[in-house]
C-alpha positions, 0 to 999 in steps of 0.5 A: 379241766381248767375252764376259761370263762366265756367272757375271757375266751371271747377275747382269745384267738384259736379254737375255743370249745364250750363244754359242760363242766363237772358232769359226763355230758355226752355231747361235750365228751364226744366233741373232745374225743373227736378233737383229741383224735385229730390232735387239735388243741383248744381252750376249754370254755365253761358251760354250766349244764341247765344254767343261764350261761348269759355270757356264752349266749352273748358271745356265741348266741348259744346256751348249750354245749358244745360250741366250737369257735375258731378265730373269727369264724361262726360258732359251730354247734352241730355234731357234723359241723364240729366233726368237719372242723376237727377234720380240717384243723387236725391230722391223723386218720380221718373219722369220716370213711372215704367210701361213699356208701360207708360215709353215708351209712356212718353219717346216717347212723350217727344222726339217728344216735345223736341228732334231732329226734334220734336215740338220745333225743328220745331218751331225753324226752323220757327223762324230762317226763320222769316224776309225772305231770306235777313235777313237769309243770314245776320244772318247765317254768325254770328249765328251757329244755322242755321247750327246746326238745318239744316236750309233751306227754304225747311225744314222750309216750312214743319216745321209747319206741323210737329209741328201741328202733335205733338200738335194733338197727345198731345191733343189726349193724354190729352183728353184720360187721362182726360177721364181716370180720370188723369190730367197728360200726362201719367199715374196717377202721374207727369212725366218728360213729364209734366215738359217739356210741361210746358216750351216748351208750349210757342210755343202755348201760352206764359206766361203772362209778369208779370209771366215770363218776356222775351226779346220782340223779343223772345216773338214776335217770339213765338207769330208769330210761335204760330199764324202759328199753327192755332187754337189749343185745349185749353186743351194744355195751361190748362194742362201747367198752372195746372201743373205749379200751382200744382207743383210750377215749377221755372220760374226765370232765 
C-alpha cells in the first residue's frame, strides 16, 4: 500500500485511516475489510507498530492504529466507532444485524473477541510476558504496550483461561449455527464479527506463510500462545478460512 505520512494526511479532507504498515496487524486489516465491504474510499496513513508515531499523536491524540478521521470530525479508534462510521459513509449490505437479538449477540461476541479484556487482549498479555521477567523488565522501558495493556505477571497468569473461555463460547455458537443451517457466526448473513474473527483467529492458527507473510517473531509469538490454548475445535479455523474465501477479504499490507 502507498501510505501517506500523518503530517500530510492532516491537511487532507475526506476519510483518512491510520494503519499499521508492513505487518498483518489484525486491528488494521479488519478495519480495512469493514470499509472495503461498504465501498468506502480512504487515504491510508502510516503508523509504525511499536514506534513513537509522534506526528500521528500530534494530529489525532493516538499512537496506535487504526485511527479513522473523517473531515473535521473527532478521530475514531474503537472497533464499534469505526464500524458505525463505515455503515454511515458506505453502501451495500449492513454488517450489523437488524434483528435486535442478533445485533446484541454480534456486538457482545465481537467485544469478547477484540475488546478490552477480550480474547486478543488476553493473548497480548501472554505475548508480552514471553521470555520471562528479565526480558519483560528490559522491554518495559521502551515499549508502552506493557502499561497500556495493564501487564503484570498476575494478569498474564489468568489470561490463557480467559482466552480459552472465549473460544469455548465461540465454538458453541458456531456449532449451533451449523445446526440451524447457517455458516455465519450470527444470523444468516455476513456480519462484522465474521470479519473480525478472520483476522483475530491467528491466535489459534496462523495463515500459511505463502498466503500471509509476517515477521518471523510475530509468527512465533502466535504459535507459542496458540499452543498454550490446547486442542481447540477445528470449526474455528474452518470458519475463518470459509469466510476469507467466500468474501475475498484483504490480506495485503
